C-alpha positions in Angstrom: 22.2 49.2 9.1 24.8 51.9 9.3 27.5 49.3 8.4 26.1 48.8 4.9 26.1 52.5 4.1 29.9 52.7 4.4 30.6 50.3 1.5 30.0 50.6 -2.2 28.8 47.7 -4.4 31.4 46.4 -6.7 29.1 45.2 -9.4 27.2 47.5 -11.8 23.7 46.9 -10.3 23.2 49.5 -7.4 19.8 48.2 -6.2 19.1 45.9 -3.3 17.3 43.2 -5.3 17.0 39.5 -4.5 19.9 38.6 -6.8 22.1 41.5 -5.6 22.2 41.0 -1.8 25.5 41.8 0.0 27.1 41.4 3.4 29.9 43.5 4.7 33.0 41.8 6.0 35.9 43.4 7.9 39.2 42.4 6.5 42.3 41.7 8.7 43.6 45.2 7.5 40.5 46.8 9.1 38.7 47.7 5.9 35.1 46.9 5.2 34.6 44.9 2.0 31.4 43.8 0.1 30.6 40.1 -0.2 27.8 39.2 -2.5 25.5 36.5 -1.1 24.4 33.8 -3.5 20.7 32.8 -3.5 19.9 29.8 -1.4 17.8 26.9 -2.7 15.0 25.4 -0.7 16.0 21.9 -1.8 14.0 18.9 -3.0 10.7 18.2 -1.2 8.8 14.9 -0.8 6.0 14.6 -3.3 3.7 13.0 -0.7 4.2 14.8 2.6 6.1 17.9 1.4 9.0 17.3 3.8 12.7 17.6 3.1 14.4 14.6 1.3 17.4 13.7 3.4 20.7 12.9 1.6 20.0 15.2 -1.3 21.7 18.6 -1.2 19.7 21.8 -1.8 21.3 23.3 -4.9 20.2 25.8 -7.5 19.1 24.3 -10.9 22.4 25.3 -12.6 24.4 23.7 -9.7 22.3 20.6 -10.0 23.0 20.4 -13.7 26.8 20.3 -12.9 26.8 17.5 -10.3 26.6 13.8 -10.8 23.4 11.7 -10.6 24.5 10.0 -7.4 24.6 13.4 -5.7 21.0 14.2 -6.8 19.4 11.0 -5.6 19.3 8.5 -2.8 19.9 4.8 -3.6 16.5 3.4 -2.8 13.1 3.1 -4.4 11.7 6.6 -5.2 15.2 7.9 -4.3 15.1 11.7 -5.1 11.3 11.9 -5.2 9.9 10.6 -1.9 11.3 10.7 1.7 12.1 7.5 3.5 9.0 7.4 5.7 6.7 7.9 2.8 8.4 5.0 0.9 8.1 2.8 3.9 4.4 3.7 4.2 3.9 2.9 0.5 5.6 -0.4 0.8 3.5 -1.3 3.9 0.3 -0.1 2.1 1.0 -2.2 -1.0 1.8 -5.3 1.2 -1.4 -4.9 3.2 -3.4 -4.5 0.0 -1.9 -7.7 -1.4 -2.6 -9.5 1.9 -6.2 -8.3 1.8 -6.6 -9.5 -1.7 -5.2 -12.9 -0.7 -7.5 -13.1 2.3 -10.6 -12.3 0.1 -9.6 -15.1 -2.3 -9.3 -17.5 0.6 -12.6 -16.4 2.0 -14.3 -16.9 -1.4 -12.8 -20.4 -1.8 -13.9 -21.3 1.7 -17.4 -20.0 1.0 -17.5 -22.0 -2.3 -16.3 -25.1 -0.5 -18.9 -24.6 2.2 -21.7 -24.2 -0.3 -20.5 -27.2 -2.3 -20.3 -29.2 0.9 -23.7 -28.0 1.9 -25.0 -28.9 -1.5 -23.3 -32.3 -1.3 -24.6 -32.7 2.3 -28.1 -31.7 1.1 -27.9 -34.2 -1.8 -26.6 -36.9 0.5 -29.5 -36.2 3.0 -32.0 -36.2 0.2 -30.6 -39.4 -1.1 -30.5 -41.0 2.3 -34.2 -39.9 2.9 -35.1 -41.4 -0.5 -33.3 -44.6 0.4 -35.1 -44.7 3.7 -38.5 -44.2 2.0 -37.6 -47.0 -0.5 -36.6 -49.3 2.3 -39.8 -48.5 4.2 -41.9 -49.1 1.1 -40.1 -52.4 0.4 -40.5 -53.5 3.9 -44.2 -52.6 3.8 -44.5 -54.6 0.5 -42.7 -57.5 2.0 -44.8 -57.3 5.2 -47.9 -57.3 3.0 -46.7 -60.2 1.0 -45.4 -62.1 4.0 -48.5 -61.2 6.0 -50.8 -62.5 3.3 -48.8 -65.6 2.8 -48.6 -66.3 6.5 -52.1 -65.1 7.3 -53.7 -67.4 4.9 -52.2 -70.6 6.3 -52.9 -69.4 9.8 -56.5 -68.8 9.1 -56.8 -72.1 7.5 -55.3 -73.7 10.5 -57.5 -72.1 12.9 
């Protein structure tokens, strides 16, 4: 604290504001000199989790305007906007959603096939039952005809 009193600011603003911070540095000649400290940027944050985006430097807006695009981004999907783990989670989530949709489609198709098979089976069963009734009726009619034909001669013979 005493160290800062022994130096004078070299710029016109004498107040200790956020944009006018200084540090004192001892020169090789033994004198104390003022060094103005630039503001530090917090850097880009992930839009999902709020964490730091690795690979992108934390620069002030004017410095960001001066650098190339390749410095400001990372070469992947959602490069300068989302961190790597959030991108991975997004990709996994979208893949799982697509898988779920495909599974639901397959389930619907299987259910439709099962109902159509059940309907076909029910129709087949009903048709088989009708055929069996017809056969029984025809057999009964034949038996009646045959029985009357055969019964008459038998009675006459007896």
